[in-house]
MARDRENLO-752000 format. One record per residue (C-alpha): residue number from 1; residue in one letter; z, y, x. Coordinates in pm, 1 decimal, padded with zeros to 6 digits. Layout:
# residues N
{seq = NUM, type = a, zz = Z, yy = Y, xx = X}
...
//
This chain:
# residues 302
{seq = 1, type = m, zz = 04411.8, yy = 05071.7, xx = 06073.8}
{seq = 2, type = v, zz = 04461.0, yy = 05158.4, xx = 06374.7}
{seq = 3, type = v, zz = 04782.3, yy = 05035.6, xx = 06509.6}
{seq = 4, type = i, zz = 04588.9, yy = 04646.0, xx = 06520.9}
{seq = 5, type = i, zz = 04297.2, yy = 04898.3, xx = 06685.1}
{seq = 6, type = i, zz = 04548.0, yy = 05020.5, xx = 06991.5}
{seq = 7, type = a, zz = 04678.2, yy = 04692.7, xx = 06998.7}
{seq = 8, type = l, zz = 04404.6, yy = 04528.5, xx = 07135.3}
{seq = 9, type = a, zz = 04320.7, yy = 04777.1, xx = 07303.2}
{seq = 10, type = i, zz = 04611.9, yy = 04749.9, xx = 07470.5}
{seq = 11, type = v, zz = 04623.5, yy = 04380.8, xx = 07534.2}
{seq = 12, type = g, zz = 04249.2, yy = 04374.5, xx = 07657.3}
{seq = 13, type = f, zz = 04447.5, yy = 04549.7, xx = 07961.0}
{seq = 14, type = a, zz = 04615.6, yy = 04231.8, xx = 08044.5}
{seq = 15, type = f, zz = 04404.2, yy = 03997.2, xx = 07865.5}
{seq = 16, type = p, zz = 04044.4, yy = 04081.9, xx = 07896.6}
{seq = 17, type = p, zz = 03914.8, yy = 03849.5, xx = 07616.2}
{seq = 18, type = a, zz = 04125.9, yy = 04037.6, xx = 07354.2}
{seq = 19, type = w, zz = 03838.5, yy = 04334.4, xx = 07410.2}
{seq = 20, type = l, zz = 03606.6, yy = 04052.3, xx = 07158.3}
{seq = 21, type = a, zz = 03824.6, yy = 04127.3, xx = 06956.6}
{seq = 22, type = l, zz = 03831.7, yy = 04419.3, xx = 06958.6}
{seq = 23, type = l, zz = 03454.0, yy = 04503.4, xx = 06903.8}
{seq = 24, type = g, zz = 03425.4, yy = 04203.8, xx = 06627.7}
{seq = 25, type = y, zz = 03707.1, yy = 04437.1, xx = 06416.7}
{seq = 26, type = g, zz = 03556.4, yy = 04729.8, xx = 06526.5}
{seq = 27, type = i, zz = 03172.7, yy = 04582.9, xx = 06413.9}
{seq = 28, type = y, zz = 03416.5, yy = 04422.8, xx = 06123.7}
{seq = 29, type = i, zz = 03498.7, yy = 04823.5, xx = 06046.4}
{seq = 30, type = f, zz = 03116.2, yy = 04907.8, xx = 06093.2}
{seq = 31, type = a, zz = 03026.8, yy = 04639.4, xx = 05780.1}
{seq = 32, type = s, zz = 03289.5, yy = 04662.8, xx = 05605.7}
{seq = 33, type = r, zz = 03288.0, yy = 05096.7, xx = 05554.6}
{seq = 34, type = t, zz = 03098.7, yy = 05082.8, xx = 05235.2}
{seq = 35, type = s, zz = 03314.9, yy = 04824.3, xx = 05026.6}
{seq = 36, type = r, zz = 03630.3, yy = 04961.5, xx = 05124.9}
{seq = 37, type = r, zz = 03586.2, yy = 05236.1, xx = 05025.1}
{seq = 38, type = n, zz = 03418.2, yy = 05143.5, xx = 04702.9}
{seq = 39, type = d, zz = 03773.5, yy = 04975.8, xx = 04618.7}
{seq = 40, type = a, zz = 03993.5, yy = 05284.7, xx = 04782.8}
{seq = 41, type = v, zz = 03866.7, yy = 05500.3, xx = 04518.4}
{seq = 42, type = e, zz = 03804.0, yy = 05228.5, xx = 04249.0}
{seq = 43, type = s, zz = 04149.7, yy = 05109.9, xx = 04256.7}
{seq = 44, type = r, zz = 04291.7, yy = 05433.6, xx = 04164.5}
{seq = 45, type = v, zz = 04059.7, yy = 05520.1, xx = 03936.3}
{seq = 46, type = k, zz = 04106.1, yy = 05133.9, xx = 03716.7}
{seq = 47, type = k, zz = 04508.6, yy = 05249.0, xx = 03783.4}
{seq = 48, type = m, zz = 04411.5, yy = 05589.2, xx = 03572.7}
{seq = 49, type = v, zz = 04239.1, yy = 05410.9, xx = 03243.5}
{seq = 50, type = s, zz = 04521.2, yy = 05188.1, xx = 03277.6}
{seq = 51, type = a, zz = 04807.4, yy = 05403.6, xx = 03244.7}
{seq = 52, type = g, zz = 04650.8, yy = 05598.1, xx = 03054.1}
{seq = 53, type = k, zz = 04593.5, yy = 05942.5, xx = 03289.3}
{seq = 54, type = g, zz = 04352.3, yy = 06208.9, xx = 03210.3}
{seq = 55, type = s, zz = 04332.1, yy = 06371.5, xx = 03609.8}
{seq = 56, type = a, zz = 04601.9, yy = 06287.0, xx = 03915.7}
{seq = 57, type = s, zz = 04571.7, yy = 06402.7, xx = 04251.0}
{seq = 58, type = f, zz = 04589.8, yy = 06176.2, xx = 04570.7}
{seq = 59, type = s, zz = 04621.3, yy = 06314.9, xx = 04907.1}
{seq = 60, type = d, zz = 04526.8, yy = 06011.1, xx = 05070.1}
{seq = 61, type = l, zz = 04170.2, yy = 05916.4, xx = 04987.4}
{seq = 62, type = y, zz = 03921.2, yy = 06157.6, xx = 05149.4}
{seq = 63, type = f, zz = 03745.8, yy = 06342.9, xx = 04889.5}
{seq = 64, type = e, zz = 03454.4, yy = 06303.4, xx = 05110.3}
{seq = 65, type = a, zz = 03478.6, yy = 05875.7, xx = 05026.6}
{seq = 66, type = a, zz = 03452.7, yy = 06021.1, xx = 04730.6}
{seq = 67, type = r, zz = 03195.3, yy = 06169.8, xx = 04700.8}
{seq = 68, type = s, zz = 02990.8, yy = 05967.3, xx = 04856.5}
{seq = 69, type = y, zz = 03074.7, yy = 05711.2, xx = 04640.8}
{seq = 70, type = a, zz = 03008.4, yy = 05946.9, xx = 04307.1}
{seq = 71, type = i, zz = 02705.3, yy = 06013.3, xx = 04464.6}
{seq = 72, type = e, zz = 02622.9, yy = 05636.7, xx = 04513.0}
{seq = 73, type = k, zz = 02702.4, yy = 05612.7, xx = 04159.4}
{seq = 74, type = g, zz = 02452.9, yy = 05868.2, xx = 04063.8}
{seq = 75, type = a, zz = 02646.2, yy = 06202.2, xx = 04071.2}
{seq = 76, type = k, zz = 02353.2, yy = 06436.2, xx = 03935.7}
{seq = 77, type = a, zz = 02334.2, yy = 06764.9, xx = 04169.8}
{seq = 78, type = p, zz = 02699.8, yy = 06710.5, xx = 04369.9}
{seq = 79, type = e, zz = 02815.7, yy = 07011.6, xx = 04460.8}
{seq = 80, type = p, zz = 02956.4, yy = 07074.6, xx = 04739.2}
{seq = 81, type = n, zz = 03363.6, yy = 07036.9, xx = 04594.9}
{seq = 82, type = a, zz = 03299.9, yy = 06825.2, xx = 04340.5}
{seq = 83, type = a, zz = 03075.3, yy = 06584.8, xx = 04174.3}
{seq = 84, type = s, zz = 03118.0, yy = 06312.9, xx = 03896.1}
{seq = 85, type = a, zz = 02968.6, yy = 05977.0, xx = 03767.3}
{seq = 86, type = h, zz = 02989.7, yy = 05679.7, xx = 03533.6}
{seq = 87, type = i, zz = 03186.5, yy = 05418.5, xx = 03598.2}
{seq = 88, type = l, zz = 03262.3, yy = 05054.4, xx = 03445.1}
{seq = 89, type = v, zz = 03557.0, yy = 04998.9, xx = 03424.3}
{seq = 90, type = d, zz = 03724.5, yy = 04620.3, xx = 03224.6}
{seq = 91, type = g, zz = 03360.4, yy = 04664.5, xx = 03127.9}
{seq = 92, type = r, zz = 03383.7, yy = 05066.4, xx = 02929.1}
{seq = 93, type = k, zz = 03200.0, yy = 05347.5, xx = 03099.4}
{seq = 94, type = y, zz = 03451.0, yy = 05617.4, xx = 03205.7}
{seq = 95, type = f, zz = 03282.4, yy = 05960.9, xx = 03354.3}
{seq = 96, type = v, zz = 03521.9, yy = 06050.4, xx = 03634.6}
{seq = 97, type = v, zz = 03498.0, yy = 06365.1, xx = 03828.7}
{seq = 98, type = f, zz = 03670.5, yy = 06413.0, xx = 04178.3}
{seq = 99, type = s, zz = 03698.9, yy = 06726.5, xx = 04319.9}
{seq = 100, type = r, zz = 03835.3, yy = 06842.4, xx = 04653.6}
{seq = 101, type = a, zz = 04190.4, yy = 06899.5, xx = 04598.7}
{seq = 102, type = a, zz = 04388.7, yy = 07225.7, xx = 04688.7}
{seq = 103, type = s, zz = 04595.5, yy = 07065.5, xx = 04870.3}
{seq = 104, type = g, zz = 04370.7, yy = 06771.7, xx = 05091.9}
{seq = 105, type = g, zz = 04269.0, yy = 06502.0, xx = 04923.2}
{seq = 106, type = t, zz = 04095.9, yy = 06442.5, xx = 04598.3}
{seq = 107, type = m, zz = 04187.9, yy = 06472.0, xx = 04230.0}
{seq = 108, type = i, zz = 04032.4, yy = 06226.1, xx = 03983.6}
{seq = 109, type = s, zz = 03972.6, yy = 06355.1, xx = 03625.8}
{seq = 110, type = v, zz = 03874.2, yy = 06006.2, xx = 03369.5}
{seq = 111, type = e, zz = 03755.3, yy = 06078.0, xx = 03044.9}
{seq = 112, type = e, zz = 03551.0, yy = 05768.0, xx = 02772.3}
{seq = 113, type = s, zz = 03190.9, yy = 05828.2, xx = 02846.7}
{seq = 114, type = e, zz = 03184.3, yy = 05777.6, xx = 02484.0}
{seq = 115, type = a, zz = 03460.9, yy = 06070.7, xx = 02405.6}
{seq = 116, type = v, zz = 03340.1, yy = 06338.1, xx = 02631.8}
{seq = 117, type = r, zz = 02934.0, yy = 06293.0, xx = 02480.7}
{seq = 118, type = r, zz = 03103.1, yy = 06325.0, xx = 02157.8}
{seq = 119, type = r, zz = 03291.6, yy = 06671.2, xx = 02307.1}
{seq = 120, type = i, zz = 02963.4, yy = 06858.1, xx = 02495.1}
{seq = 121, type = f, zz = 02720.6, yy = 06691.4, xx = 02310.9}
{seq = 122, type = d, zz = 02700.2, yy = 06689.4, xx = 01920.2}
{seq = 123, type = k, zz = 02788.8, yy = 06994.8, xx = 01866.8}
{seq = 124, type = p, zz = 02566.3, yy = 07208.0, xx = 02100.8}
{seq = 125, type = m, zz = 02252.4, yy = 07009.2, xx = 01933.4}
{seq = 126, type = e, zz = 02420.8, yy = 07095.4, xx = 01577.3}
{seq = 127, type = n, zz = 02454.8, yy = 07481.6, xx = 01687.3}
{seq = 128, type = l, zz = 02074.6, yy = 07342.2, xx = 01872.2}
{seq = 129, type = l, zz = 01962.4, yy = 07286.4, xx = 01543.5}
{seq = 130, type = k, zz = 02122.0, yy = 07564.5, xx = 01369.3}
{seq = 131, type = n, zz = 01993.1, yy = 07844.3, xx = 01551.2}
{seq = 132, type = s, zz = 01623.3, yy = 07725.5, xx = 01518.9}
{seq = 133, type = k, zz = 01612.8, yy = 07683.1, xx = 01183.2}
{seq = 134, type = a, zz = 01816.4, yy = 08016.6, xx = 01148.6}
{seq = 135, type = a, zz = 01462.1, yy = 08182.9, xx = 01402.1}
{seq = 136, type = a, zz = 01223.6, yy = 07978.4, xx = 01203.6}
{seq = 137, type = k, zz = 01293.0, yy = 08110.0, xx = 00871.2}
{seq = 138, type = d, zz = 01102.7, yy = 08125.3, xx = 00572.6}
{seq = 139, type = n, zz = 00779.3, yy = 08025.6, xx = 00818.9}
{seq = 140, type = t, zz = 00574.8, yy = 07698.0, xx = 00753.9}
{seq = 141, type = f, zz = 00388.1, yy = 07569.2, xx = 01090.8}
{seq = 142, type = n, zz = 00269.8, yy = 07206.4, xx = 01278.4}
{seq = 143, type = v, zz = 00443.1, yy = 06987.3, xx = 01464.7}
{seq = 144, type = g, zz = 00207.1, yy = 06734.9, xx = 01661.7}
{seq = 145, type = g, zz = 00026.3, yy = 06689.6, xx = 01326.3}
{seq = 146, type = f, zz = 00300.6, yy = 06720.5, xx = 01044.7}
{seq = 147, type = s, zz = 00365.8, yy = 07002.6, xx = 00853.1}
{seq = 148, type = f, zz = 00720.8, yy = 07128.9, xx = 00881.8}
{seq = 149, type = s, zz = 00876.2, yy = 07375.7, xx = 00686.2}
{seq = 150, type = g, zz = 01141.4, yy = 07650.5, xx = 00879.8}
{seq = 151, type = d, zz = 01361.8, yy = 07670.7, xx = 00601.4}
{seq = 152, type = a, zz = 01714.5, yy = 07726.1, xx = 00711.5}
{seq = 153, type = s, zz = 01861.3, yy = 07573.3, xx = 00433.9}
{seq = 154, type = n, zz = 01689.7, yy = 07282.9, xx = 00515.2}
{seq = 155, type = d, zz = 01804.6, yy = 07038.5, xx = 00695.6}
{seq = 156, type = e, zz = 01692.7, yy = 06738.7, xx = 00618.6}
{seq = 157, type = e, zz = 01263.6, yy = 06936.5, xx = 00675.6}
{seq = 158, type = w, zz = 01462.1, yy = 06915.1, xx = 01027.6}
{seq = 159, type = a, zz = 01558.8, yy = 06602.3, xx = 01058.0}
{seq = 160, type = k, zz = 01230.6, yy = 06458.6, xx = 00894.2}
{seq = 161, type = m, zz = 01091.6, yy = 06620.2, xx = 01154.2}
{seq = 162, type = v, zz = 01206.8, yy = 06498.2, xx = 01479.9}
{seq = 163, type = s, zz = 01257.4, yy = 06111.4, xx = 01354.5}
{seq = 164, type = k, zz = 00832.6, yy = 06173.8, xx = 01173.5}
{seq = 165, type = i, zz = 00738.3, yy = 06228.6, xx = 01582.4}
{seq = 166, type = a, zz = 01001.7, yy = 05996.1, xx = 01713.0}
{seq = 167, type = r, zz = 00880.4, yy = 05736.1, xx = 01555.5}
{seq = 168, type = r, zz = 00523.9, yy = 05865.5, xx = 01576.9}
{seq = 169, type = i, zz = 00616.0, yy = 05796.4, xx = 02005.9}
{seq = 170, type = i, zz = 00752.6, yy = 05399.2, xx = 01885.2}
{seq = 171, type = e, zz = 00370.9, yy = 05398.3, xx = 01745.2}
{seq = 172, type = l, zz = 00192.5, yy = 05507.2, xx = 02073.0}
{seq = 173, type = s, zz = 00369.0, yy = 05238.5, xx = 02272.5}
{seq = 174, type = p, zz = 00317.9, yy = 04928.9, xx = 02181.1}
{seq = 175, type = t, zz = 00412.5, yy = 04784.6, xx = 02450.0}
{seq = 176, type = e, zz = 00731.1, yy = 04772.8, xx = 02749.7}
{seq = 177, type = l, zz = 00605.4, yy = 04907.5, xx = 02920.1}
{seq = 178, type = d, zz = 00438.2, yy = 05172.2, xx = 02700.8}
{seq = 179, type = i, zz = 00815.4, yy = 05285.5, xx = 02645.6}
{seq = 180, type = y, zz = 00920.1, yy = 05199.4, xx = 03004.8}
{seq = 181, type = r, zz = 00709.7, yy = 05465.8, xx = 03115.8}
{seq = 182, type = y, zz = 00752.4, yy = 05757.8, xx = 02816.3}
{seq = 183, type = l, zz = 01168.2, yy = 05718.1, xx = 02829.3}
{seq = 184, type = m, zz = 01173.8, yy = 05761.9, xx = 03233.2}
{seq = 185, type = e, zz = 00920.5, yy = 06057.2, xx = 03317.7}
{seq = 186, type = e, zz = 01038.5, yy = 06179.3, xx = 02978.2}
{seq = 187, type = a, zz = 01415.0, yy = 06151.6, xx = 03203.5}
{seq = 188, type = d, zz = 01199.0, yy = 06284.8, xx = 03520.9}
{seq = 189, type = l, zz = 01126.8, yy = 06541.9, xx = 03293.5}
{seq = 190, type = l, zz = 01518.1, yy = 06654.7, xx = 03113.4}
{seq = 191, type = s, zz = 01646.9, yy = 06581.5, xx = 03475.2}
{seq = 192, type = e, zz = 01437.8, yy = 06964.4, xx = 03598.9}
{seq = 193, type = g, zz = 01490.8, yy = 07155.8, xx = 03281.8}
{seq = 194, type = g, zz = 01818.2, yy = 07390.3, xx = 03061.0}
{seq = 195, type = s, zz = 02091.1, yy = 07252.4, xx = 03015.2}
{seq = 196, type = i, zz = 02023.8, yy = 07089.0, xx = 02605.2}
{seq = 197, type = g, zz = 01790.7, yy = 06869.9, xx = 02885.2}
{seq = 198, type = k, zz = 02037.1, yy = 06759.5, xx = 03118.4}
{seq = 199, type = i, zz = 02327.1, yy = 06664.4, xx = 02822.8}
{seq = 200, type = a, zz = 02071.3, yy = 06457.2, xx = 02633.4}
{seq = 201, type = l, zz = 02016.1, yy = 06261.5, xx = 02998.3}
{seq = 202, type = e, zz = 02359.0, yy = 06225.2, xx = 03098.2}
{seq = 203, type = n, zz = 02441.5, yy = 06046.9, xx = 02754.1}
{seq = 204, type = s, zz = 02142.2, yy = 05832.9, xx = 02714.4}
{seq = 205, type = g, zz = 02299.6, yy = 05653.2, xx = 03051.2}
{seq = 206, type = i, zz = 01986.5, yy = 05613.4, xx = 03246.6}
{seq = 207, type = m, zz = 02030.4, yy = 05648.5, xx = 03576.2}
{seq = 208, type = p, zz = 01836.3, yy = 05896.6, xx = 03894.7}
{seq = 209, type = l, zz = 01764.7, yy = 05606.7, xx = 04067.7}
{seq = 210, type = e, zz = 01602.4, yy = 05470.7, xx = 03771.9}
{seq = 211, type = y, zz = 01431.2, yy = 05854.9, xx = 03661.1}
{seq = 212, type = e, zz = 01396.7, yy = 05975.2, xx = 03963.5}
{seq = 213, type = g, zz = 00986.9, yy = 06066.7, xx = 04077.8}
{seq = 214, type = e, zz = 00832.9, yy = 05916.9, xx = 03794.0}
{seq = 215, type = m, zz = 00620.4, yy = 06215.6, xx = 03625.2}
{seq = 216, type = e, zz = 00467.4, yy = 06149.4, xx = 04012.9}
{seq = 217, type = k, zz = 00385.8, yy = 05790.2, xx = 03910.5}
{seq = 218, type = a, zz = 00182.7, yy = 05906.4, xx = 03637.7}
{seq = 219, type = h, zz = -00147.5, yy = 05846.9, xx = 03805.6}
{seq = 220, type = k, zz = -00080.0, yy = 05489.2, xx = 03829.9}
{seq = 221, type = y, zz = -00029.1, yy = 05457.6, xx = 03408.2}
{seq = 222, type = p, zz = -00322.0, yy = 05651.4, xx = 03281.4}
{seq = 223, type = k, zz = -00342.0, yy = 05316.2, xx = 03000.3}
{seq = 224, type = n, zz = 00036.2, yy = 05313.1, xx = 02898.2}
{seq = 225, type = r, zz = 00065.6, yy = 05717.5, xx = 02881.0}
{seq = 226, type = a, zz = 00040.9, yy = 05782.8, xx = 02547.9}
{seq = 227, type = a, zz = 00310.0, yy = 05895.0, xx = 02395.9}
{seq = 228, type = l, zz = 00327.9, yy = 06101.7, xx = 02688.8}
{seq = 229, type = n, zz = 00010.0, yy = 06311.7, xx = 02609.8}
{seq = 230, type = y, zz = 00122.1, yy = 06275.5, xx = 02272.6}
{seq = 231, type = m, zz = 00392.4, yy = 06547.9, xx = 02395.1}
{seq = 232, type = n, zz = 00258.3, yy = 06733.0, xx = 02679.3}
{seq = 233, type = d, zz = -00091.9, yy = 06799.4, xx = 02468.7}
{seq = 234, type = e, zz = 00035.0, yy = 06879.6, xx = 02100.9}
{seq = 235, type = v, zz = 00409.2, yy = 06896.0, xx = 02020.1}
{seq = 236, type = s, zz = 00506.8, yy = 07068.1, xx = 02305.7}
{seq = 237, type = p, zz = 00190.2, yy = 07326.0, xx = 02233.7}
{seq = 238, type = d, zz = 00276.5, yy = 07314.4, xx = 01875.6}
{seq = 239, type = l, zz = 00681.0, yy = 07394.2, xx = 01909.6}
{seq = 240, type = e, zz = 00633.8, yy = 07585.7, xx = 02185.2}
{seq = 241, type = k, zz = 00405.8, yy = 07851.9, xx = 01995.1}
{seq = 242, type = a, zz = 00636.6, yy = 07831.4, xx = 01677.3}
{seq = 243, type = l, zz = 00978.9, yy = 07837.3, xx = 01829.6}
{seq = 244, type = g, zz = 00968.5, yy = 07953.9, xx = 02141.8}
{seq = 245, type = e, zz = 00936.4, yy = 07779.2, xx = 02506.5}
{seq = 246, type = d, zz = 01376.9, yy = 07678.6, xx = 02550.7}
{seq = 247, type = r, zz = 01401.4, yy = 07657.2, xx = 02181.5}
{seq = 248, type = a, zz = 01040.0, yy = 07332.6, xx = 02210.3}
{seq = 249, type = d, zz = 01242.9, yy = 07207.4, xx = 02531.1}
{seq = 250, type = n, zz = 01541.2, yy = 07209.2, xx = 02354.4}
{seq = 251, type = i, zz = 01356.2, yy = 07035.8, xx = 02091.4}
{seq = 252, type = r, zz = 01189.2, yy = 06759.9, xx = 02284.2}
{seq = 253, type = a, zz = 01603.0, yy = 06668.7, xx = 02413.2}
{seq = 254, type = m, zz = 01694.5, yy = 06633.2, xx = 02079.8}
{seq = 255, type = i, zz = 01357.7, yy = 06331.9, xx = 02054.3}
{seq = 256, type = f, zz = 01409.2, yy = 06162.7, xx = 02347.6}
{seq = 257, type = t, zz = 01810.3, yy = 06190.9, xx = 02249.7}
{seq = 258, type = f, zz = 01719.3, yy = 06010.2, xx = 01836.4}
{seq = 259, type = i, zz = 01440.0, yy = 05757.5, xx = 02052.9}
{seq = 260, type = v, zz = 01708.1, yy = 05655.7, xx = 02305.7}
{seq = 261, type = h, zz = 02072.1, yy = 05684.1, xx = 02040.8}
{seq = 262, type = s, zz = 01856.4, yy = 05464.8, xx = 01740.2}
{seq = 263, type = n, zz = 01741.8, yy = 05222.7, xx = 02007.2}
{seq = 264, type = v, zz = 01949.2, yy = 05092.8, xx = 02160.0}
{seq = 265, type = s, zz = 01948.8, yy = 04729.9, xx = 02232.4}
{seq = 266, type = g, zz = 01619.5, yy = 04779.3, xx = 02278.8}
{seq = 267, type = v, zz = 01623.3, yy = 05059.9, xx = 02524.0}
{seq = 268, type = n, zz = 01904.8, yy = 04917.9, xx = 02706.9}
{seq = 269, type = g, zz = 01686.6, yy = 04574.4, xx = 02729.3}
{seq = 270, type = i, zz = 01378.1, yy = 04716.5, xx = 02915.2}
{seq = 271, type = r, zz = 01570.6, yy = 04914.9, xx = 03088.7}
{seq = 272, type = k, zz = 01762.8, yy = 04617.4, xx = 03247.3}
{seq = 273, type = k, zz = 01430.0, yy = 04372.8, xx = 03258.4}
{seq = 274, type = y, zz = 01294.0, yy = 04651.4, xx = 03503.1}
{seq = 275, type = a, zz = 01612.5, yy = 04816.8, xx = 03679.8}
{seq = 276, type = v, zz = 01572.6, yy = 04374.1, xx = 03764.0}
{seq = 277, type = h, zz = 01258.9, yy = 04355.5, xx = 03862.8}
{seq = 278, type = y, zz = 01267.4, yy = 04637.3, xx = 04137.2}
{seq = 279, type = a, zz = 01593.3, yy = 04497.9, xx = 04273.9}
{seq = 280, type = n, zz = 01405.1, yy = 04138.0, xx = 04324.3}
{seq = 281, type = n, zz = 01107.5, yy = 04297.2, xx = 04452.9}
{seq = 282, type = c, zz = 01294.2, yy = 04494.9, xx = 04743.9}
{seq = 283, type = t, zz = 01564.5, yy = 04186.1, xx = 04789.9}
{seq = 284, type = q, zz = 01179.8, yy = 04037.6, xx = 04930.7}
{seq = 285, type = n, zz = 01053.2, yy = 04323.5, xx = 05105.7}
{seq = 286, type = g, zz = 01456.4, yy = 04305.3, xx = 05212.7}
{seq = 287, type = h, zz = 01532.9, yy = 04666.8, xx = 05143.8}
{seq = 288, type = l, zz = 01864.7, yy = 04487.4, xx = 05095.2}
{seq = 289, type = g, zz = 02014.4, yy = 04830.3, xx = 05037.4}
{seq = 290, type = f, zz = 01812.5, yy = 04935.7, xx = 04763.4}
{seq = 291, type = a, zz = 01899.0, yy = 04552.7, xx = 04601.2}
{seq = 292, type = d, zz = 02237.5, yy = 04687.0, xx = 04582.2}
{seq = 293, type = k, zz = 02160.9, yy = 04979.4, xx = 04408.5}
{seq = 294, type = w, zz = 01929.3, yy = 04906.5, xx = 04180.8}
{seq = 295, type = d, zz = 02189.5, yy = 04612.9, xx = 04101.8}
{seq = 296, type = d, zz = 02497.3, yy = 04883.8, xx = 04040.0}
{seq = 297, type = v, zz = 02182.3, yy = 05018.7, xx = 03758.2}
{seq = 298, type = i, zz = 02157.9, yy = 04628.8, xx = 03578.9}
{seq = 299, type = k, zz = 02589.8, yy = 04677.0, xx = 03553.3}
{seq = 300, type = s, zz = 02600.9, yy = 05012.9, xx = 03447.7}
{seq = 301, type = i, zz = 02335.5, yy = 04900.8, xx = 03210.1}
{seq = 302, type = p, zz = 02567.9, yy = 04807.6, xx = 02904.7}
//
């Protein structure tokens, strides 16, 4: 690339029309910078997946380019020297971490998203359930209108609590918009909460573009928030009274997870419907950059 620019510049002194070629090439370089960056990152990730490599260092890949790629793909709270995102490779989702290599360039780590979910999500949730039960031993209390026994030996009762509240949320959400408002406002809430909530959000697959700022829009949908009002006005206060604020927030994350993972096809269908709607709106209004971002969301939904 540099050689071409230098050559055109030299030729330009002897043949002035070459300056037009140099200008055109410069415009092409500027216009295609994002696609070239994406190709540079994705080609390396695909080669790693094909070769079965979990990590590799690339001295010829600028970390700043890899970090900006991760941010575009929905990286949550990227750090100055590291960023991560879920990326589709041949129809399968992978969790990819980009970090600044000590020797220069970029270190890339790749792991299938489902494997990450099992490793960092299932066990913390098991521990949460165990600890919460132990804290509530020999207590009986009401949560969201349901009677709950806190006997630590009664696993079934705790599972019933989560599933009953989840079913109640579905009952209070008769339309697709009701479900969508619950998912996005709840995701926005979890993004600002503790580690369990962030893990639940990460493994839901819902992208930041979908949920960021959705709680601020609550006043626009007063007729579509029955489920959220139920969670905010009944479930969370009951849980906080019985278990404390931190455990209440964690169990709220468990309820969100139960709904997402027990209705995967339905949830993904609603997400895709609204993502397509927003992408079309952006295109019609000339916001092509945001339309591209919504297209990335659409591609990420199975």
